[in-house]
All heavy atoms as a GROMACS GRO file, in nm:
protein
  573
    1MET      N    1  -0.530   4.034   7.308
    1MET     CA    2  -0.399   3.979   7.281
    1MET      C    3  -0.303   4.094   7.252
    1MET      O    4  -0.333   4.184   7.176
    1MET     CB    5  -0.407   3.884   7.161
    1MET     CG    6  -0.277   3.816   7.134
    1MET     SD    7  -0.277   3.696   7.000
    1MET     CE    8  -0.428   3.611   7.016
    2VAL      N    9  -0.188   4.089   7.315
    2VAL     CA   10  -0.086   4.192   7.301
    2VAL      C   11   0.007   4.155   7.186
    2VAL      O   12   0.040   4.038   7.169
    2VAL     CB   13  -0.005   4.204   7.433
    2VAL    CG1   14   0.110   4.300   7.416
    2VAL    CG2   15  -0.094   4.244   7.546
    3THR      N   16   0.047   4.254   7.107
    3THR     CA   17   0.146   4.234   7.003
    3THR      C   18   0.268   4.319   7.034
    3THR      O   19   0.255   4.437   7.068
    3THR     CB   20   0.091   4.272   6.864
    3THR    OG1   21  -0.025   4.191   6.838
    3THR    CG2   22   0.193   4.248   6.755
    4ALA      N   23   0.386   4.260   7.026
    4ALA     CA   24   0.511   4.332   7.053
    4ALA      C   25   0.609   4.302   6.942
    4ALA      O   26   0.618   4.189   6.894
    4ALA     CB   27   0.569   4.287   7.187
    5ASN      N   28   0.683   4.405   6.898
    5ASN     CA   29   0.786   4.379   6.797
    5ASN      C   30   0.906   4.317   6.866
    5ASN      O   31   0.915   4.313   6.989
    5ASN     CB   32   0.821   4.507   6.720
    5ASN     CG   33   0.881   4.615   6.808
    5ASN    OD1   34   0.955   4.584   6.900
    5ASN    ND2   35   0.849   4.740   6.780
    6VAL      N   36   0.999   4.267   6.788
    6VAL     CA   37   1.112   4.193   6.843
    6VAL      C   38   1.192   4.278   6.942
    6VAL      O   39   1.226   4.232   7.051
    6VAL     CB   40   1.204   4.142   6.729
    6VAL    CG1   41   1.329   4.078   6.784
    6VAL    CG2   42   1.129   4.043   6.642
    7HIS      N   43   1.221   4.402   6.907
    7HIS     CA   44   1.298   4.489   6.996
    7HIS      C   45   1.225   4.509   7.129
    7HIS      O   46   1.286   4.498   7.236
    7HIS     CB   47   1.326   4.624   6.929
    7HIS     CG   48   1.399   4.719   7.018
    7HIS    ND1   49   1.533   4.703   7.050
    7HIS    CD2   50   1.358   4.829   7.084
    7HIS    CE1   51   1.570   4.799   7.131
    7HIS    NE2   52   1.465   4.878   7.154
    8GLU      N   53   1.096   4.537   7.123
    8GLU     CA   54   1.018   4.556   7.244
    8GLU      C   55   1.014   4.428   7.327
    8GLU      O   56   1.025   4.430   7.450
    8GLU     CB   57   0.876   4.600   7.210
    8GLU     CG   58   0.788   4.623   7.331
    8GLU     CD   59   0.643   4.654   7.295
    8GLU    OE1   60   0.608   4.655   7.176
    8GLU    OE2   61   0.565   4.675   7.389
    9ALA      N   62   1.001   4.313   7.260
    9ALA     CA   63   0.996   4.185   7.330
    9ALA      C   64   1.128   4.159   7.403
    9ALA      O   65   1.127   4.110   7.517
    9ALA     CB   66   0.965   4.072   7.232
   10LYS      N   67   1.240   4.190   7.338
   10LYS     CA   68   1.370   4.171   7.404
   10LYS      C   69   1.386   4.266   7.522
   10LYS      O   70   1.434   4.227   7.628
   10LYS     CB   71   1.484   4.193   7.304
   10LYS     CG   72   1.494   4.083   7.200
   10LYS     CD   73   1.620   4.086   7.117
   10LYS     CE   74   1.659   4.219   7.062
   10LYS     NZ   75   1.775   4.214   6.971
   11THR      N   76   1.343   4.389   7.504
   11THR     CA   77   1.359   4.490   7.607
   11THR      C   78   1.269   4.466   7.727
   11THR      O   79   1.309   4.486   7.842
   11THR     CB   80   1.330   4.631   7.549
   11THR    OG1   81   1.415   4.651   7.436
   11THR    CG2   82   1.356   4.739   7.650
   12HIS      N   83   1.146   4.420   7.702
   12HIS     CA   84   1.046   4.405   7.808
   12HIS      C   85   1.001   4.259   7.825
   12HIS      O   86   0.885   4.233   7.857
   12HIS     CB   87   0.924   4.493   7.777
   12HIS     CG   88   0.957   4.638   7.764
   12HIS    ND1   89   0.992   4.716   7.870
   12HIS    CD2   90   0.962   4.717   7.654
   12HIS    CE1   91   1.016   4.839   7.828
   12HIS    NE2   92   1.000   4.842   7.697
   13PHE      N   93   1.094   4.167   7.806
   13PHE     CA   94   1.059   4.025   7.810
   13PHE      C   95   0.996   3.985   7.944
   13PHE      O   96   0.896   3.913   7.948
   13PHE     CB   97   1.182   3.938   7.780
   13PHE     CG   98   1.149   3.793   7.760
   13PHE    CD1   99   1.075   3.752   7.650
   13PHE    CD2  100   1.191   3.698   7.851
   13PHE    CE1  101   1.045   3.618   7.631
   13PHE    CE2  102   1.160   3.564   7.832
   13PHE     CZ  103   1.087   3.524   7.722
   14SER      N  104   1.051   4.033   8.054
   14SER     CA  105   0.996   3.998   8.186
   14SER      C  106   0.853   4.045   8.200
   14SER      O  107   0.767   3.973   8.253
   14SER     CB  108   1.082   4.059   8.297
   14SER     OG  109   1.210   4.001   8.296
   15ARG      N  110   0.824   4.165   8.154
   15ARG     CA  111   0.688   4.220   8.161
   15ARG      C  112   0.593   4.135   8.076
   15ARG      O  113   0.482   4.102   8.118
   15ARG     CB  114   0.685   4.365   8.114
   15ARG     CG  115   0.546   4.426   8.115
   15ARG     CD  116   0.544   4.571   8.071
   15ARG     NE  117   0.608   4.596   7.943
   15ARG     CZ  118   0.547   4.588   7.824
   15ARG    NH1  119   0.421   4.555   7.817
   15ARG    NH2  120   0.613   4.612   7.712
   16LEU      N  121   0.640   4.098   7.958
   16LEU     CA  122   0.556   4.015   7.870
   16LEU      C  123   0.530   3.878   7.934
   16LEU      O  124   0.418   3.826   7.926
   16LEU     CB  125   0.621   4.000   7.732
   16LEU     CG  126   0.633   4.129   7.650
   16LEU    CD1  127   0.711   4.104   7.522
   16LEU    CD2  128   0.495   4.185   7.619
   17LEU      N  129   0.631   3.822   7.998
   17LEU     CA  130   0.611   3.692   8.066
   17LEU      C  131   0.511   3.704   8.179
   17LEU      O  132   0.434   3.611   8.204
   17LEU     CB  133   0.744   3.637   8.118
   17LEU     CG  134   0.834   3.573   8.015
   17LEU    CD1  135   0.961   3.520   8.081
   17LEU    CD2  136   0.763   3.461   7.941
   18MET      N  137   0.512   3.817   8.249
   18MET     CA  138   0.414   3.837   8.356
   18MET      C  139   0.272   3.841   8.297
   18MET      O  140   0.179   3.786   8.355
   18MET     CB  141   0.444   3.966   8.432
   18MET     CG  142   0.565   3.954   8.522
   18MET     SD  143   0.616   4.108   8.603
   18MET     CE  144   0.464   4.174   8.664
   19GLN      N  145   0.255   3.903   8.182
   19GLN     CA  146   0.124   3.907   8.117
   19GLN      C  147   0.081   3.767   8.074
   19GLN      O  148  -0.035   3.729   8.090
   19GLN     CB  149   0.128   4.000   7.995
   19GLN     CG  150   0.139   4.146   8.031
   19GLN     CD  151   0.151   4.234   7.909
   19GLN    OE1  152   0.240   4.217   7.827
   19GLN    NE2  153   0.058   4.329   7.897
   20VAL      N  154   0.176   3.690   8.021
   20VAL     CA  155   0.146   3.552   7.980
   20VAL      C  156   0.108   3.469   8.102
   20VAL      O  157   0.012   3.392   8.099
   20VAL     CB  158   0.265   3.491   7.903
   20VAL    CG1  159   0.245   3.342   7.881
   20VAL    CG2  160   0.284   3.562   7.770
   21ALA      N  161   0.181   3.485   8.211
   21ALA     CA  162   0.151   3.411   8.334
   21ALA      C  163   0.012   3.445   8.387
   21ALA      O  164  -0.053   3.363   8.451
   21ALA     CB  165   0.257   3.439   8.439
   22ALA      N  166  -0.034   3.567   8.357
   22ALA     CA  167  -0.167   3.610   8.400
   22ALA      C  168  -0.277   3.558   8.307
   22ALA      O  169  -0.394   3.586   8.328
   22ALA     CB  170  -0.173   3.762   8.408
   23GLY      N  171  -0.237   3.483   8.202
   23GLY     CA  172  -0.336   3.423   8.114
   23GLY      C  173  -0.350   3.488   7.978
   23GLY      O  174  -0.427   3.443   7.895
   24GLU      N  175  -0.275   3.594   7.954
   24GLU     CA  176  -0.286   3.665   7.827
   24GLU      C  177  -0.186   3.607   7.726
   24GLU      O  178  -0.079   3.561   7.763
   24GLU     CB  179  -0.257   3.814   7.849
   24GLU     CG  180  -0.294   3.900   7.733
   24GLU     CD  181  -0.291   4.048   7.771
   24GLU    OE1  182  -0.278   4.081   7.889
   24GLU    OE2  183  -0.303   4.129   7.678
   25SER      N  184  -0.220   3.607   7.600
   25SER     CA  185  -0.128   3.564   7.495
   25SER      C  186  -0.057   3.687   7.439
   25SER      O  187  -0.114   3.795   7.433
   25SER     CB  188  -0.204   3.493   7.382
   25SER     OG  189  -0.259   3.373   7.429
   26VAL      N  190   0.068   3.666   7.396
   26VAL     CA  191   0.147   3.774   7.338
   26VAL      C  192   0.199   3.729   7.203
   26VAL      O  193   0.258   3.621   7.191
   26VAL     CB  194   0.266   3.811   7.430
   26VAL    CG1  195   0.354   3.917   7.365
   26VAL    CG2  196   0.216   3.859   7.565
   27VAL      N  197   0.178   3.810   7.101
   27VAL     CA  198   0.229   3.781   6.968
   27VAL      C  199   0.357   3.861   6.949
   27VAL      O  200   0.362   3.981   6.976
   27VAL     CB  201   0.126   3.818   6.860
   27VAL    CG1  202   0.185   3.806   6.720
   27VAL    CG2  203   0.003   3.731   6.873
   28ILE      N  204   0.463   3.795   6.901
   28ILE     CA  205   0.589   3.862   6.869
   28ILE      C  206   0.592   3.883   6.719
   28ILE      O  207   0.575   3.788   6.642
   28ILE     CB  208   0.711   3.777   6.913
   28ILE    CG1  209   0.700   3.733   7.058
   28ILE    CG2  210   0.840   3.853   6.885
   28ILE    CD1  211   0.699   3.844   7.159
   29ALA      N  212   0.614   4.007   6.678
   29ALA     CA  213   0.612   4.041   6.536
   29ALA      C  214   0.749   4.092   6.492
   29ALA      O  215   0.821   4.155   6.569
   29ALA     CB  216   0.506   4.146   6.509
   30LYS      N  217   0.783   4.064   6.367
   30LYS     CA  218   0.905   4.116   6.306
   30LYS      C  219   0.862   4.200   6.187
   30LYS      O  220   0.798   4.148   6.095
   30LYS     CB  221   0.997   4.002   6.263
   30LYS     CG  222   1.129   4.050   6.206
   30LYS     CD  223   1.220   3.933   6.179
   30LYS     CE  224   1.355   3.984   6.132
   30LYS     NZ  225   1.448   3.874   6.108
   31ALA      N  226   0.893   4.327   6.190
   31ALA     CA  227   0.853   4.422   6.085
   31ALA      C  228   0.702   4.420   6.067
   31ALA      O  229   0.651   4.426   5.955
   31ALA     CB  230   0.925   4.391   5.955
   32GLY      N  231   0.629   4.406   6.179
   32GLY     CA  232   0.484   4.409   6.174
   32GLY      C  233   0.418   4.278   6.136
   32GLY      O  234   0.296   4.266   6.136
   33THR      N  235   0.497   4.175   6.103
   33THR     CA  236   0.443   4.045   6.066
   33THR      C  237   0.454   3.949   6.183
   33THR      O  238   0.565   3.924   6.233
   33THR     CB  239   0.520   3.987   5.944
   33THR    OG1  240   0.514   4.080   5.838
   33THR    CG2  241   0.461   3.854   5.901
   34PRO      N  242   0.344   3.893   6.230
   34PRO     CA  243   0.349   3.799   6.344
   34PRO      C  244   0.435   3.677   6.309
   34PRO      O  245   0.422   3.620   6.201
   34PRO     CB  246   0.204   3.758   6.363
   34PRO     CG  247   0.124   3.865   6.298
   34PRO     CD  248   0.207   3.916   6.185
   35VAL      N  249   0.526   3.642   6.400
   35VAL     CA  250   0.613   3.526   6.378
   35VAL      C  251   0.607   3.424   6.492
   35VAL      O  252   0.646   3.309   6.473
   35VAL     CB  253   0.760   3.567   6.354
   35VAL    CG1  254   0.775   3.642   6.225
   35VAL    CG2  255   0.814   3.647   6.469
   36ALA      N  256   0.562   3.466   6.610
   36ALA     CA  257   0.557   3.374   6.723
   36ALA      C  258   0.446   3.416   6.818
   36ALA      O  259   0.400   3.531   6.814
   36ALA     CB  260   0.690   3.373   6.798
   37LYS      N  261   0.405   3.321   6.901
   37LYS     CA  262   0.299   3.350   6.997
   37LYS      C  263   0.338   3.288   7.131
   37LYS      O  264   0.369   3.169   7.139
   37LYS     CB  265   0.167   3.290   6.948
   37LYS     CG  266   0.049   3.319   7.035
   37LYS     CD  267  -0.076   3.261   6.971
   37LYS     CE  268  -0.199   3.287   7.053
   37LYS     NZ  269  -0.318   3.228   6.991
   38LEU      N  270   0.338   3.370   7.234
   38LEU     CA  271   0.362   3.323   7.370
   38LEU      C  272   0.228   3.299   7.436
   38LEU      O  273   0.143   3.387   7.439
   38LEU     CB  274   0.440   3.427   7.451
   38LEU     CG  275   0.579   3.464   7.403
   38LEU    CD1  276   0.636   3.578   7.487
   38LEU    CD2  277   0.670   3.344   7.411
   39THR      N  278   0.208   3.179   7.488
   39THR     CA  279   0.084   3.146   7.556
   39THR      C  280   0.117   3.078   7.688
   39THR      O  281   0.223   3.016   7.701
   39THR     CB  282  -0.005   3.052   7.472
   39THR    OG1  283   0.067   2.933   7.445
   39THR    CG2  284  -0.048   3.116   7.343
   40PRO      N  285   0.029   3.085   7.784
   40PRO     CA  286   0.052   3.014   7.910
   40PRO      C  287   0.064   2.863   7.884
   40PRO      O  288  -0.001   2.810   7.795
   40PRO     CB  289  -0.071   3.046   7.993
   40PRO     CG  290  -0.130   3.168   7.932
   40PRO     CD  291  -0.094   3.162   7.788
   41VAL      N  292   0.146   2.797   7.963
   41VAL     CA  293   0.168   2.654   7.946
   41VAL      C  294   0.037   2.576   7.958
   41VAL      O  295   0.011   2.484   7.882
   41VAL     CB  296   0.271   2.602   8.049
   41VAL    CG1  297   0.282   2.452   8.043
   41VAL    CG2  298   0.406   2.666   8.024
   42ASP      N  299  -0.048   2.613   8.050
   42ASP     CA  300  -0.173   2.542   8.072
   42ASP      C  301  -0.286   2.591   7.984
   42ASP      O  302  -0.400   2.548   7.999
   42ASP     CB  303  -0.215   2.553   8.218
   42ASP     CG  304  -0.115   2.488   8.311
   42ASP    OD1  305  -0.050   2.391   8.270
   42ASP    OD2  306  -0.104   2.534   8.425
   43ALA      N  307  -0.256   2.677   7.889
   43ALA     CA  308  -0.361   2.732   7.802
   43ALA      C  309  -0.411   2.623   7.707
   43ALA      O  310  -0.333   2.541   7.660
   43ALA     CB  311  -0.309   2.850   7.722
   44PRO      N  312  -0.540   2.622   7.678
   44PRO     CA  313  -0.591   2.526   7.581
   44PRO      C  314  -0.532   2.554   7.443
   44PRO      O  315  -0.506   2.669   7.408
   44PRO     CB  316  -0.742   2.548   7.581
   44PRO     CG  317  -0.763   2.679   7.649
   44PRO     CD  318  -0.643   2.706   7.733
   45THR      N  319  -0.509   2.450   7.367
   45THR     CA  320  -0.447   2.465   7.236
   45THR      C  321  -0.547   2.494   7.126
   45THR      O  322  -0.510   2.506   7.011
   45THR     CB  323  -0.370   2.339   7.200
   45THR    OG1  324  -0.462   2.229   7.198
   45THR    CG2  325  -0.257   2.313   7.297
   46GLY      N  326  -0.674   2.502   7.161
   46GLY     CA  327  -0.775   2.528   7.060
   46GLY      C  328  -0.842   2.400   7.010
   46GLY      O  329  -0.941   2.404   6.941
   47VAL      N  330  -0.785   2.286   7.044
   47VAL     CA  331  -0.844   2.159   7.005
   47VAL      C  332  -0.934   2.113   7.118
   47VAL      O  333  -0.887   2.090   7.229
   47VAL     CB  334  -0.735   2.054   6.978
   47VAL    CG1  335  -0.796   1.920   6.943
   47VAL    CG2  336  -0.641   2.101   6.869
   48PRO      N  337  -1.063   2.101   7.092
   48PRO     CA  338  -1.153   2.060   7.200
   48PRO      C  339  -1.127   1.915   7.242
   48PRO      O  340  -1.095   1.830   7.159
   48PRO     CB  341  -1.293   2.075   7.140
   48PRO     CG  342  -1.271   2.068   6.993
   48PRO     CD  343  -1.132   2.122   6.967
   49LYS      N  344  -1.137   1.890   7.370
   49LYS     CA  345  -1.123   1.754   7.420
   49LYS      C  346  -1.248   1.675   7.384
   49LYS      O  347  -1.358   1.728   7.386
   49LYS     CB  348  -1.102   1.754   7.571
   49LYS     CG  349  -0.970   1.817   7.610
   49LYS     CD  350  -0.948   1.807   7.759
   49LYS     CE  351  -0.814   1.869   7.792
   49LYS     NZ  352  -0.779   1.851   7.932
   50ARG      N  353  -1.230   1.549   7.352
   50ARG     CA  354  -1.342   1.469   7.306
   50ARG      C  355  -1.395   1.376   7.414
   50ARG      O  356  -1.468   1.282   7.384
   50ARG     CB  357  -1.298   1.389   7.184
   50ARG     CG  358  -1.267   1.479   7.066
   50ARG     CD  359  -1.234   1.400   6.946
   50ARG     NE  360  -1.337   1.302   6.921
   50ARG     CZ  361  -1.394   1.279   6.806
   50ARG    NH1  362  -1.358   1.348   6.703
   50ARG    NH2  363  -1.486   1.186   6.792
   51ILE      N  364  -1.359   1.400   7.537
   51ILE     CA  365  -1.408   1.315   7.646
   51ILE      C  366  -1.560   1.328   7.653
   51ILE      O  367  -1.614   1.436   7.658
   51ILE     CB  368  -1.343   1.355   7.780
   51ILE    CG1  369  -1.195   1.326   7.773
   51ILE    CG2  370  -1.410   1.284   7.896
   51ILE    CD1  371  -1.118   1.372   7.894
   52GLY      N  372  -1.628   1.215   7.651
   52GLY     CA  373  -1.773   1.215   7.662
   52GLY      C  374  -1.846   1.241   7.532
   52GLY      O  375  -1.967   1.258   7.531
   53PHE      N  376  -1.775   1.241   7.418
   53PHE     CA  377  -1.842   1.273   7.293
   53PHE      C  378  -1.939   1.164   7.249
   53PHE      O  379  -2.023   1.188   7.164
   53PHE     CB  380  -1.739   1.301   7.181
   53PHE     CG  381  -1.670   1.180   7.127
   53PHE    CD1  382  -1.711   1.124   7.008
   53PHE    CD2  383  -1.564   1.124   7.193
   53PHE    CE1  384  -1.646   1.013   6.956
   53PHE    CE2  385  -1.499   1.014   7.143
   53PHE     CZ  386  -1.540   0.958   7.024
   54MET      N  387  -1.930   1.046   7.309
   54MET     CA  388  -2.023   0.939   7.274
   54MET      C  389  -2.120   0.910   7.389
   54MET      O  390  -2.178   0.802   7.397
   54MET     CB  391  -1.945   0.813   7.236
   54MET     CG  392  -1.863   0.831   7.110
   54MET     SD  393  -1.773   0.684   7.062
   54MET     CE  394  -1.906   0.584   6.998
   55ALA      N  395  -2.138   1.007   7.476
   55ALA     CA  396  -2.228   0.988   7.589
   55ALA      C  397  -2.368   0.957   7.539
   55ALA      O  398  -2.417   1.018   7.444
   55ALA     CB  399  -2.230   1.113   7.676
   56GLY      N  400  -2.431   0.860   7.600
   56GLY     CA  401  -2.567   0.824   7.563
   56GLY      C  402  -2.574   0.718   7.454
   56GLY      O  403  -2.680   0.666   7.425
   57LEU      N  404  -2.462   0.686   7.392
   57LEU     CA  405  -2.458   0.584   7.288
   57LEU      C  406  -2.460   0.447   7.353
   57LEU      O  407  -2.389   0.423   7.450
   57LEU     CB  408  -2.331   0.599   7.203
   57LEU     CG  409  -2.321   0.505   7.085
   57LEU    CD1  410  -2.409   0.557   6.972
   57LEU    CD2  411  -2.178   0.495   7.039
   58SER      N  412  -2.541   0.357   7.300
   58SER     CA  413  -2.543   0.221   7.355
   58SER      C  414  -2.514   0.122   7.244
   58SER      O  415  -2.546   0.144   7.129
   58SER     CB  416  -2.679   0.191   7.418
   58SER     OG  417  -2.780   0.197   7.319
   59VAL      N  418  -2.450   0.014   7.280
   59VAL     CA  419  -2.415  -0.092   7.186
   59VAL      C  420  -2.509  -0.209   7.211
   59VAL      O  421  -2.521  -0.257   7.324
   59VAL     CB  422  -2.268  -0.136   7.206
   59VAL    CG1  423  -2.232  -0.250   7.111
   59VAL    CG2  424  -2.174  -0.018   7.188
   60PRO      N  425  -2.577  -0.256   7.104
   60PRO     CA  426  -2.671  -0.367   7.124
   60PRO      C  427  -2.599  -0.495   7.168
   60PRO      O  428  -2.482  -0.515   7.136
   60PRO     CB  429  -2.736  -0.386   6.987
   60PRO     CG  430  -2.673  -0.289   6.895
   60PRO     CD  431  -2.574  -0.208   6.969
   61ASP      N  432  -2.670  -0.580   7.242
   61ASP     CA  433  -2.612  -0.705   7.290
   61ASP      C  434  -2.567  -0.796   7.176
   61ASP      O  435  -2.471  -0.871   7.190
   61ASP     CB  436  -2.712  -0.780   7.379
   61ASP     CG  437  -2.736  -0.706   7.510
   61ASP    OD1  438  -2.647  -0.630   7.553
   61ASP    OD2  439  -2.845  -0.725   7.568
   62ASP      N  440  -2.636  -0.791   7.062
   62ASP     CA  441  -2.601  -0.879   6.950
   62ASP      C  442  -2.510  -0.809   6.849
   62ASP      O  443  -2.503  -0.848   6.732
   62ASP     CB  444  -2.728  -0.929   6.881
   62ASP     CG  445  -2.808  -0.817   6.816
   62ASP    OD1  446  -2.785  -0.699   6.852
   62ASP    OD2  447  -2.891  -0.847   6.730
   63PHE      N  448  -2.434  -0.711   6.893
   63PHE     CA  449  -2.349  -0.633   6.803
   63PHE      C  450  -2.254  -0.720   6.722
   63PHE      O  451  -2.234  -0.699   6.603
   63PHE     CB  452  -2.268  -0.529   6.883
   63PHE     CG  453  -2.174  -0.449   6.798
   63PHE    CD1  454  -2.221  -0.345   6.720
   63PHE    CD2  455  -2.038  -0.477   6.797
   63PHE    CE1  456  -2.136  -0.271   6.641
   63PHE    CE2  457  -1.952  -0.403   6.719
   63PHE     CZ  458  -2.001  -0.300   6.641
   64ASP      N  459  -2.195  -0.821   6.786
   64ASP     CA  460  -2.096  -0.905   6.716
   64ASP      C  461  -2.158  -1.001   6.616
   64ASP      O  462  -2.088  -1.062   6.535
   64ASP     CB  463  -2.009  -0.980   6.816
   64ASP     CG  464  -2.090  -1.066   6.912
   64ASP    OD1  465  -2.212  -1.043   6.924
   64ASP    OD2  466  -2.030  -1.155   6.975
   65THR      N  467  -2.290  -1.016   6.618
   65THR     CA  468  -2.355  -1.105   6.521
   65THR      C  469  -2.451  -1.030   6.429
   65THR      O  470  -2.519  -1.093   6.347
   65THR     CB  471  -2.431  -1.217   6.594
   65THR    OG1  472  -2.529  -1.159   6.679
   65THR    CG2  473  -2.336  -1.305   6.673
   66MET      N  474  -2.456  -0.899   6.439
   66MET     CA  475  -2.546  -0.820   6.353
   66MET      C  476  -2.506  -0.838   6.207
   66MET      O  477  -2.389  -0.831   6.171
   66MET     CB  478  -2.538  -0.672   6.390
   66MET     CG  479  -2.603  -0.638   6.521
   66MET     SD  480  -2.581  -0.465   6.571
   66MET     CE  481  -2.649  -0.377   6.434
   67GLY      N  482  -2.603  -0.866   6.122
   67GLY     CA  483  -2.579  -0.880   5.979
   67GLY      C  484  -2.508  -1.008   5.940
   67GLY      O  485  -2.462  -1.021   5.827
   68LEU      N  486  -2.501  -1.103   6.031
   68LEU     CA  487  -2.428  -1.227   6.004
   68LEU      C  488  -2.486  -1.302   5.885
   68LEU      O  489  -2.411  -1.350   5.799
   68LEU     CB  490  -2.430  -1.316   6.128
   68LEU     CG  491  -2.350  -1.446   6.119
   68LEU    CD1  492  -2.203  -1.415   6.093
   68LEU    CD2  493  -2.366  -1.527   6.246
   69GLN      N  494  -2.618  -1.309   5.875
   69GLN     CA  495  -2.679  -1.381   5.763
   69GLN      C  496  -2.646  -1.313   5.630
   69GLN      O  497  -2.616  -1.381   5.531
   69GLN     CB  498  -2.830  -1.390   5.782
   69GLN     CG  499  -2.870  -1.478   5.898
   69GLN     CD  500  -3.021  -1.474   5.925
   69GLN    OE1  501  -3.091  -1.389   5.872
   69GLN    NE2  502  -3.068  -1.566   6.008
   70GLU      N  503  -2.651  -1.181   5.626
   70GLU     CA  504  -2.620  -1.110   5.502
   70GLU      C  505  -2.473  -1.128   5.462
   70GLU      O  506  -2.440  -1.145   5.345
   70GLU     CB  507  -2.650  -0.959   5.517
   70GLU     CG  508  -2.798  -0.926   5.529
   70GLU     CD  509  -2.852  -0.940   5.671
   70GLU    OE1  510  -2.774  -0.973   5.762
   70GLU    OE2  511  -2.973  -0.919   5.689
   71ILE      N  512  -2.384  -1.129   5.561
   71ILE     CA  513  -2.241  -1.148   5.533
   71ILE      C  514  -2.217  -1.287   5.480
   71ILE      O  515  -2.142  -1.307   5.383
   71ILE     CB  516  -2.158  -1.120   5.660
   71ILE    CG1  517  -2.168  -0.972   5.697
   71ILE    CG2  518  -2.013  -1.160   5.639
   71ILE    CD1  519  -2.111  -0.938   5.832
   72GLU      N  520  -2.280  -1.387   5.543
   72GLU     CA  521  -2.263  -1.524   5.496
   72GLU      C  522  -2.318  -1.540   5.355
   72GLU      O  523  -2.262  -1.610   5.274
   72GLU     CB  524  -2.330  -1.621   5.592
   72GLU     CG  525  -2.254  -1.640   5.721
   72GLU     CD  526  -2.325  -1.736   5.817
   72GLU    OE1  527  -2.441  -1.774   5.793
   72GLU    OE2  528  -2.262  -1.770   5.919
   73ALA      N  529  -2.428  -1.473   5.326
   73ALA     CA  530  -2.486  -1.480   5.192
   73ALA      C  531  -2.394  -1.416   5.088
   73ALA      O  532  -2.383  -1.464   4.975
   73ALA     CB  533  -2.624  -1.412   5.190
   74LEU      N  534  -2.328  -1.310   5.126
   74LEU     CA  535  -2.237  -1.243   5.032
   74LEU      C  536  -2.106  -1.317   5.012
   74LEU      O  537  -2.055  -1.327   4.900
   74LEU     CB  538  -2.206  -1.102   5.082
   74LEU     CG  539  -2.318  -0.999   5.072
   74LEU    CD1  540  -2.280  -0.872   5.147
   74LEU    CD2  541  -2.346  -0.966   4.926
   75PHE      N  542  -2.050  -1.372   5.121
   75PHE     CA  543  -1.917  -1.431   5.113
   75PHE      C  544  -1.915  -1.581   5.132
   75PHE      O  545  -1.810  -1.643   5.120
   75PHE     CB  546  -1.825  -1.364   5.217
   75PHE     CG  547  -1.811  -1.217   5.196
   75PHE    CD1  548  -1.878  -1.128   5.275
   75PHE    CD2  549  -1.732  -1.169   5.094
   75PHE    CE1  550  -1.864  -0.991   5.255
   75PHE    CE2  551  -1.718  -1.033   5.071
   75PHE     CZ  552  -1.784  -0.944   5.153
   76GLY      N  553  -2.028  -1.640   5.160
   76GLY     CA  554  -2.037  -1.785   5.178
   76GLY      C  555  -1.973  -1.832   5.307
   76GLY      O  556  -1.900  -1.759   5.373
   77GLY      N  557  -2.003  -1.952   5.346
   77GLY     CA  558  -1.944  -2.010   5.466
   77GLY      C  559  -2.009  -1.959   5.592
   77GLY      O  560  -2.101  -1.878   5.591
   78SER      N  561  -1.961  -2.012   5.703
   78SER     CA  562  -2.010  -1.968   5.832
   78SER      C  563  -1.892  -1.922   5.916
   78SER      O  564  -1.781  -1.966   5.899
   78SER     CB  565  -2.086  -2.081   5.903
   78SER     OG  566  -1.997  -2.187   5.929
   79THR      N  567  -1.923  -1.834   6.010
   79THR     CA  568  -1.816  -1.781   6.093
   79THR      C  569  -1.807  -1.852   6.223
   79THR      O  570  -1.894  -1.908   6.276
   79THR     CB  571  -1.837  -1.630   6.121
   79THR    OG1  572  -1.966  -1.613   6.178
   79THR    CG2  573  -1.819  -1.552   5.996
   0.00000   0.00000   0.00000
């Protein structure tokens, strides 16, 4: 990851954008303290996608009636 101070970022903005377009992230610092980060638009945000996180999980056929007797015993009545 490249770090550039504000003056350098203003002076060489096109070069920094070319690096970002190539997939590299650039941190912009003010007085040595990071204040912003340039990343490619299609770059992952660090949050993993959860697609398929329940793969292999199966729901029993009687899912909607599981525990019905216990519930009726606790709360009375029938559903």
